[in-house]
C-alpha positions in Angstrom: 134.0 117.9 -131.4 132.3 115.0 -133.2 128.8 115.4 -134.6 127.3 113.2 -131.8 129.1 115.4 -129.2 127.5 118.5 -130.8 124.0 116.9 -130.6 124.5 115.8 -127.0 125.6 119.3 -126.0 122.6 120.9 -127.7 120.2 118.4 -126.1 121.7 119.1 -122.6 121.9 122.8 -123.0 118.7 123.3 -125.0 116.0 120.8 -124.8 116.0 118.7 -121.6 112.7 119.3 -119.6 114.6 118.7 -116.3 117.4 121.1 -116.0 119.1 119.0 -113.5 119.4 116.2 -115.8 122.8 117.0 -116.9 124.2 113.5 -116.8 122.6 112.4 -120.0 124.6 109.7 -121.8 124.4 108.8 -125.6 122.2 105.8 -124.9 119.6 107.5 -122.5 116.2 107.4 -124.0 115.0 110.9 -124.9 111.2 110.9 -126.0 110.2 107.5 -124.1 111.8 108.6 -120.8 110.3 112.2 -121.3 113.6 114.0 -121.2 112.4 116.1 -124.2 108.9 116.6 -125.7 107.6 116.8 -129.1 108.5 120.6 -129.4 112.0 119.7 -128.3 112.0 117.1 -131.2 111.0 119.7 -133.7 113.8 122.1 -132.3 116.2 119.3 -132.5 115.4 118.7 -136.2 115.7 122.4 -137.0 119.1 122.2 -135.2 120.2 119.3 -137.4 119.1 121.4 -140.5 120.9 124.5 -139.3 124.0 123.0 -138.0 124.6 120.2 -140.5 122.6 121.4 -143.6 120.5 118.2 -143.7 116.8 117.9 -144.2 114.8 115.5 -142.2 111.7 114.4 -144.2 108.5 113.7 -142.3 108.6 110.0 -143.0 111.9 109.8 -141.4 110.8 111.2 -138.0 110.7 107.9 -136.3 111.6 106.6 -132.9 114.2 104.5 -134.4 116.2 107.6 -135.7 115.4 109.8 -132.6 115.5 107.4 -129.6 118.7 108.6 -128.1 121.7 110.8 -128.9 123.5 107.7 -130.4 120.7 106.9 -132.8 120.5 110.5 -133.8 124.3 110.6 -134.5 124.0 107.4 -136.6 121.0 108.9 -138.5 123.0 112.0 -139.2 126.0 110.1 -140.3 123.8 108.2 -142.8 122.5 111.6 -144.1 125.9 113.2 -144.4 127.5 110.1 -146.1 128.3 110.4 -149.8 125.4 109.4 -152.0 122.8 109.8 -149.1 119.6 111.7 -150.0 
């Protein structure tokens, strides 16, 4: 299972505000469409730390990094790449 698939599964299983919203795609807006709330975002950041051993600095908690599952996966890939801080 890819990192992006793991993130999608976590979001669907744990964070969606509407439990009937199981057809979430990689490109569906999360915060702007109110699929997750700010507490969900914090839980997602904790998941990234626990599951992938990455730290998300406060200044990187931006809509550009957490817009949808695809952007989160891209952000994570950057954090996991050799030489990333």
